N, C-alpha and C positions, 0 to 999 in steps of 0.2 A: 721660156724654153722654145726651141724650134718646134714647129708643128710637124708631126710625123704622119706619113701616109702608111696606114696599116695594111698589111697583106693578109693577116690572119685575124678574122673577126673574133675568135675565141680569146686570143691574147689581148685584143683591144678591149673586150668586155671585162676581162680580168683586171686590166690596168684601170679601167674606169671604176670598177668596184673598189680597188685599193685606194684610188684617189678620193672617192667619196668617203671611205672610212677614215682617211687621214684628215679630210676637212671636218668630219664630225668630231674627231679627237681634238682638233684645233678649236672648234667652237666650244667644246666642253671644258677645255683647259687652255684658255688664251694666254695664261702666264707662261706656258711652255712653248709659245709660238716661236718658230724658227722660219724666217722668211725664205731660207735657202733649202728647206727640207723637200725631199721628193718621196713619193710613195713606193720607192723601190730601192734595192741595194745597187750601188754603182760599182761596176767592174771595169778595170782598165787592164792594159797588157801586163802590168806588174802586180796585179791584185793577189794572185795566187802563185803557186809553184808546182812543179812536176807535171803530171798528166793534165790536171785541170788548166794549168797555164798554157800548155800546148794547145788544148782545145779552144781556149779563149783566143789565142793568136790565130789559130786556123779559122775560126768563125769570123773574126774581124777582117782577115785578109780575103776570105772566100765568100762569106755570106753576111756582110755588114748589116743588112736590113733585118735579117732573122736574129742576129745577135742583139741588135738594139730592141727589137720587139720582145724577145725573150727576157732581156734584162728589165725592161720597163713593166712587164707583166709579172715580175717576180718569180719566174720559173727557171731562170738561168742557173741559179745555185743548185737546184735539184737536178737539173740536166747535167751539170758538171760532175756532181757526185755519181750519177748514173753512168756517165761516160767512164769515169775512173774505175768504177766497179766492173763494168763490162770489159774494159781493157785488161784489167788484172785477171779476170776469169779467162779471157781469150788467151792471154799470155801463158797462163798455166796449162791450158790445153795444148798450145803449140809447143811449149818446152817439153811436155811429156812425149809428144809425138817425135820431136827432134831427138830427144835422148834415147827413146826406144829405137829409132832408126839407126842411131849411132852406137847402140849396145851399151849405153851409159846409165841404164835405169838403176842398176845396183851393182855392187862390187862383184858378187858371184857371177852375174851375167857377163860382166866385163871380162873376168878372168877366163870364162869358158869361151867367149867369142873372140877375144884377142889377148891371149896370155902374154904377148910381147909388150902390151901397153904398161907403162909405168904409172904409178899413182899420180905423178904430175901430169902425165898425158891425159888421164881420165879427168882430173880436176880442170885442166885447160879446156877439155872438150865440154864439160858441164858448164863452165863459165861462158864459153862461146855459144852454147845452146841457149843459155839465159839471155844473153845480149841479142842474139838473132831473133829469139821469140818475142822480146819486147819491141824490137823494131818492126816486126811483122804485125804485132797486135796494134801498135800505134797507127801504122798505115791502114789497117783494116777498120779500126774503131774510131780513133781520134780524128783521123783525116777523112771522115765520110759523113754524109748528111742523110 
């Protein structure tokens, strides 16, 4: 494997601990030896889908060194789950704010604020708020470091 120049000593230490543990397992169970095994889960651009895939692609494009270090230290999977959770939480906050500003929070508020709005108009407005809020959350969370 190529030698990596580590920028984060904590990630390097974690990788070395994982490597040592893997070597101990190999010594204890040589019948299970796989010469191609690595002490971390390998991620590629097509490993996952959705928000986690967007994050992998963004990291690979914008921070390849950090991506590789996080993967090799076995912290990338946890990071991806955290990014997805934070993105969904932020999206929920944004959609609430957008719907409130557009008087789409609930049907009675809609009717009071804009009685001329048809049900289809309200549905379209809610769908638009959902899409806009996800786009905003992705920009804010997924595409940040």
